[in-house]
C-alpha atoms as one frame of an Amber mdcrd trajectory, in Angstrom:
protein
   0.021   0.013   0.034   1.373   3.436  -0.903   1.703   6.281   1.393  -0.827
   8.148  -0.649  -3.502   5.430  -0.472  -2.922   5.021   3.245  -3.500   8.808
   3.691  -6.632   8.479   1.586  -7.928   5.739   3.800  -7.085   7.639   6.921
  -9.121  10.681   5.601 -12.096   8.614   4.852 -11.963   7.049   8.357 -11.497
  10.523   9.950 -14.672  11.708   7.993 -16.601   8.712   9.068 -15.662   9.286
  12.760 -16.671  12.918  12.539 -19.944  12.237  10.965 -20.749   9.735  13.729
 -20.211  12.287  16.548 -23.613  13.937  16.245 -25.306  10.595  16.401 -23.426
   9.891  19.599 -24.386  13.170  21.141 -28.026  12.346  20.379 -28.034   9.011
  22.351 -29.960   9.257  25.536 -27.908   8.535  28.560 -30.887   8.428  30.976
 -34.517   9.084  31.260 -36.664   9.908  34.400 -40.126  10.927  35.272 -40.307
  13.440  38.200 -43.570  13.775  40.210 -44.007  17.358  41.565 -46.100  19.444
  43.930 -49.595  20.292  42.965 -49.927  17.055  40.835 -47.428  18.270  38.164
 -44.872  16.078  36.487 -41.705  16.363  34.215 -40.596  13.665  31.775 -36.916
  14.103  31.029 -34.566  12.458  28.534 -30.978  13.192  29.285 -28.317  13.438
  26.621 -24.508  14.089  26.954 -25.097  18.039  26.681 -28.806  18.622  26.751
 -32.218  17.465  27.983 -35.691  16.856  26.301 -38.365  17.849  28.647 -42.166
  16.932  28.610 -44.132  18.950  31.058 -47.561  17.926  32.389 -49.024  21.191
  31.065 -48.390  20.009  27.647 -45.159  22.012  26.766 -42.039  20.091  25.442
 -38.640  21.498  24.834 -35.046  20.675  24.312 -32.572  22.627  26.596 -28.803
  22.829  26.323 -26.725  22.110  29.457 -25.738  25.277  31.381 -23.146  26.319
  33.927 -23.951  24.847  37.494 -22.317  24.890  40.829 -23.945  21.728  41.899
 -26.148  19.240  40.130 -27.089  19.652  36.427 -28.751  22.739  35.156 -30.303
  23.238  31.614 -31.464  26.613  30.489 -32.882  28.291  27.395 -30.764  31.052
  25.608 -32.205  33.906  27.690 -32.362  31.729  30.916 -36.095  32.429  31.386
 -36.678  28.643  31.670 -34.330  26.611  33.709 -34.495  22.936  34.729 -32.383
  21.954  37.611 -31.692  18.250  38.474 -29.605  16.711  41.319 -29.766  13.107
  42.119 -33.501  12.117  42.118 -34.808  15.612  42.526 -35.518  18.367  40.269
 -37.316  21.791  39.840 -38.144  24.390  37.135 -37.750  28.260  37.267 -39.433
  30.520  34.776 -39.388  34.099  34.070 -36.894  36.871  34.861 -37.909  36.578
  38.616 -36.992  32.781  38.722 -40.283  31.799  39.999 -40.439  27.937  40.652
 -43.327  26.665  38.536 -42.422  22.899  39.077 -41.254  22.387  42.659 -40.435
  19.385  45.005 -39.936  17.089  42.108 -38.762  13.654  42.769 -38.314  10.671
  40.435 -41.309   8.326  40.311 -40.601   4.959  41.880
């Protein structure tokens, strides 16, 4: 095998590996259903860098992971919707005043 053909094969392998990265990022790493105060619930599908949420009020959204000092924090671009998760607990804050709209949430057992 010539040096040129080896380089060509390496380039093809590198391109294939790069094309596979988005698929890996979209593989769920965990799912959970949180039961919250006032009969509310949150269905969460966690990915390496984001979360898909299904809220009991009918809304659904995908949020990117955001900076957090403790636990996992996911927020929309202007941070008016934030989902916090630590262990088997979670809560949601909304608006510029960070009002908790889903509180005292724990994973359903």
